VEXSE-530897 format. One record per residue: x, y, z of N, C-alpha, C in turn. Coordinates in steps of 0.2 Angstrom, whole numbers, plus 2048, in hexadecimal, padded with zeros to 3 digits. Example, Ala and Ser with C-alpha at 12.3 -4.5 7.8 and 13.67 -1.06 7.14 Angstrom:
8427E482783E7EA8278427F0827/8407F58238447FB824840800827/
***
This chain:
0D7C7A4000D4C7E4060D9C83408/0D6C8840A0DAC8E40C0D9C8F413/0DEC914170DEC9341E0DBC9A41F/0D7C9B4240D4CA14250DACA6428/0DACAC4260DFCB14270DCCB642C/0DFCB84310DCCBD4360E0CC3433/0DBCC84310DECCE42E0E2CD2433/0E0CD34390E4CD743E0EBCD443F/0EBCCD4400F1CCA4410F6CCA43B/0F3CCA4350F7CCB42F0FACD242F/0F6CD74310F8CDE4310FECDF436/0FDCDC43C102CDC441109CD943F/108CD343B10ECD0439111CD4433/10DCD842F110CDC42A114CE242D/111CE5432115CEA43611BCE8439/11BCE243C121CDF43F126CDE43A/125CDC43512ACDB42F12CCE142C/128CE642C129CEC42912ECF142D/12ECF0433133CF543713ACF3436/13CCED436143CEB434145CED42D/140CED428142CEF422143CF6421/13FCFA425140D01425147D03428/149CFF42D150D00430155CFF42B/154CFA426159CF9421159CFE41C/154D0141A154D07416157D0D419/156D0E41F159D13423160D13423/163D0D42416AD0C42316DD0D41C/169D0B41716BD0C41016BD1340F/166D17411166D1E41016CD22413/16DD1F419173D2241D179D2141A/17BD1B418181D1A416182D1A40E/17DD1D40B17DD1D403183D22401/183D28404188D2D40218FD2C404/190D27409197D2640C198D2B411/194D2F413195D34418198D3B415/198D4041919BD464161A2D46415/1A6D414181ADD414171AFD3F410/1ABD3A40D1ACD384061AAD3E401/1A5D424031A3D483FE1A9D4D3FF/1ABD4E4051B0D544051B7D51403/1B9D4B4031BFD494001BFD493F9/1B9D473F61B8D473EF1B8D4F3EC/1B5D533F01B5D5A3EE1BCD5D3EF/1C0D5B3F41C7D5E3F51CBD5B3EF/1CBD553ED1CFD523E81CDD563E1/1C7D573E01C4D5B3DA1C7D623DA/1C7D653E01CAD6C3E11D1D6C3DF/1D5D673E11DCD673E01DDD663D9/1DAD613D61DAD5F3CF1D9D653CA/1D3D693CC1D1D6F3C81D6D743C9/1D9D753CE1DED7A3D01E4D793CC/1E6D733CC1ECD713C81EBD723C0/1E6D6F3BE1E4D703B71E3D773B4/1E1D7B3B91DFD823B71E6D873B7/1EBD843B91F2D883B91F5D883B2/1F2D853AD1F4D853A61FBD823A6/1FCD7C3A9202D783A8202D753A1/208D723A0209D6E39A205D6839A/205D65394201D5E393204D59397/20BD5939820ED5339B20CD543A3/20BD593A5209D5A3AD202D593AE/1FDD5A3A91F6D593AA1F5D513AA/1F8D4D3A61F6D463A71F8D433AD/1FED443B11FFD413B71FAD443BC/1F8D4A3BC1F3D4D3C01ECD493BF/1EAD483B91E4D443B81E4D3D3BA/1EAD3A3B91EBD333BC1EBD333C4/1EED383C71EDD383CE1E6D3A3D1/1E3D3E3CD1DCD3F3CF1D7D393CE/1D8D353C91D4D2F3C81D6D2A3CD/1DDD2A3CF1DFD253D41DCD273DB/1DBD2D3DD1D8D2F3E31D1D2D3E3/1CDD2F3DE1C6D2D3DD1C5D263DE/1C9D223DA1C9D1B3DB1CAD183E2/1CFD1B3E51D0D183EC1CBD1A3F0/1C8D203F01C2D223F41BCD1E3F2/1BBD1C3EC1B5D183EB1B6D113EE/1BCD0E3ED1BED083F01BDD083F7/1BFD0D3FB1BFD0D4021B7D0E404/1B3D124011ACD124021A8D0C401/1AAD093FC1A7D023FA1A8CFD3FF/1AECFD4021B0CF84071ADCFA40E/1ACD0040F1A9D024151A2D02416/19ED01410197D01410195CFA414/190CFB41918FCF541D189CF241A/184CF541617ECF241417FCF040D/17DCE940C17DCE7405176CE3405/172CE640116BCE43FF16BCDF3F9/168CD93FA168CD53F5165CD73EE/15FCDB3EF15BCDD3E915CCE43E8/161CE83EB162CEF3E9165CF03E3/162CF33DE165CF53D8164CFC3D7/168CFE3D2168D053D0162D073CC/15ED0C3CE158D0D3CA159D143C7/154D163C4154D1C3BF157D223C3/155D223CA157D283CE15ED283CF/161D233D0168D233D116CD243CB/16AD223C516DD233BF16CD2B3BD/166D2D3BE165D353BD169D393C2/16AD373C816ED3B3CC175D3B3CA/178D353C817FD353C5180D393BF/17BD393BA17BD3D3B417BD443B6/176D463BA175D4D3BB17BD503BF/17ED4C3C4184D4E3C7189D4F3C2/18AD4B3BD190D4C3B818ED523B4/188D533B2186D593AE187D603B2/185D603B9185D663BD18DD673BE/190D623C1197D643C319BD653BC/19BD623B719ED633B119CD6A3AE/196D6B3AE194D723AC197D783B0/197D773B619AD7C3BB1A1D7D3B9/1A5D773B81ACD783B71ADD7B3B0/1A9D7A3AB1AAD7D3A51A8D843A5/1A2D863A81A0D8D3A81A4D913AC/1A7D8F3B21ABD933B61B2D943B3/1B4D8F3AF1BAD8F3AC1BAD953A6/1B4D953A31B3D9A39E1B3DA13A1/1B0DA23A71AFDA83AA1B5DAB3AD/1BADA63AF1C0DA93B21C6DA93AD/1C5DA83A71CADA83A21CEDAF3A2/1CBDB53A21CFDBB3A21D3DBC3A8/1D2DB83AE1D6DB93B41DDDB53B3/1E1DB73B81E8DB43B81E7DAC3B9/1EBDA83B71EADA13B81E9D9E3BF/1EDDA13C41ECD9F3CB1E5DA13CD/1E3DA73CC1DDDAA3CF1D7DA63CC/1D7DA63C51D2DA23C11D1D9B3C4/1D7D973C41D7D903C61D4D903CD/1D6D943D21D3D943D91CCD953D9/1C9D9A3D51C2D9B3D51BED963D2/1C1D933CC1BED8D3C91BDD873CD/1C3D863D11C3D803D51BED803DB/1BED863DE1BAD873E41B2D873E2/1B1D8A3DC1AAD8A3DA1A7D833D9/1ABD803D51A9D793D31A9D743D8/1AED743DD1ADD703E31A7D723E7/1A6D783E81A0D7A3EC19AD783E9/199D783E2193D763DF192D6E3E0/198D6B3DF198D643E0195D623E7/198D653ED196D643F318FD653F5/18CD6B3F2185D6D3F3180D683EF/183D653EA17FD613E517ED5A3E8/183D573EB183D503ED17ED4E3F2/17ED523F7179D513FD172D503FB/16FD553F8168D543F6167D4F3F1/16BD4E3EC16AD493E716BD423EA/16FD413EE170D3A3F116AD383F5/167D3D3F9161D3C3FD15BD3A3F8/15BD3E3F3155D3D3EE156D363EB/15CD343E915DD2E3E515CD283EA/15ED283F015DD223F4156D223F7/152D283F714CD273FA147D233F6/149D213F0145D1D3EC145D153EE/14BD143F214BD0D3F5146D0B3F9/144D103FD13FD0F402138D0C3FF/136D0F3FA130D0D3F7130D073F2/136D053F1137D003EB133CF93ED/133CF73F3130CF03F4129CF13F5/126CF73F611FCF73F711ACF73F1/114CF43F2110CF43ED10ACF93EF/107CFC3EA101D003EB0FCCFC3EF/0F9D003F40F4CFD3F80EDCFE3F5/0E9CF93F40E3CFA3F10DDCFD3F5/0D8CFE3F30D2D013F70D0CFC3FC/0D0CFF4020CDCFB4080D2CF640B/0D8CF64090DDCF240B0E0CF5412/0E2CF14160E5CF341D0E0CF6422/0D9CF44210D4CF64260D3CF042B/
***
């Protein structure tokens, strides 16, 4: 035997449950990027690294610069991971997050290579300064919209399509 279900009460219960869920998604979207501080710190460290590598130093000087850059990025990632307050049990990376990572690598790497080719005829200091500034600017301009796009998919992940006549 089944118990009769009041449709209006079921709808109110669904809405009561849905509001806290929306707040969780709002918090995930808000804290997904780590805030503007993480973006600007990453861009600043990238700018310094590109400036140093654009000065045409010897190979023995490039390797410590690369190691220092990777250490700064690792420390920043560790700090942001520990600082994130929301941990969803069923949150997984979906295709949007993977696509944003790959497209960010392609856009930023392409900008570094293209700007490096365009500034080759210039003096090393001037060329490195222009290349680092353009690349870091493209990174900052790319991160915000792509992060919002990739985390917006979390909001619709738990929903099922509503059939005809449902919710009346």
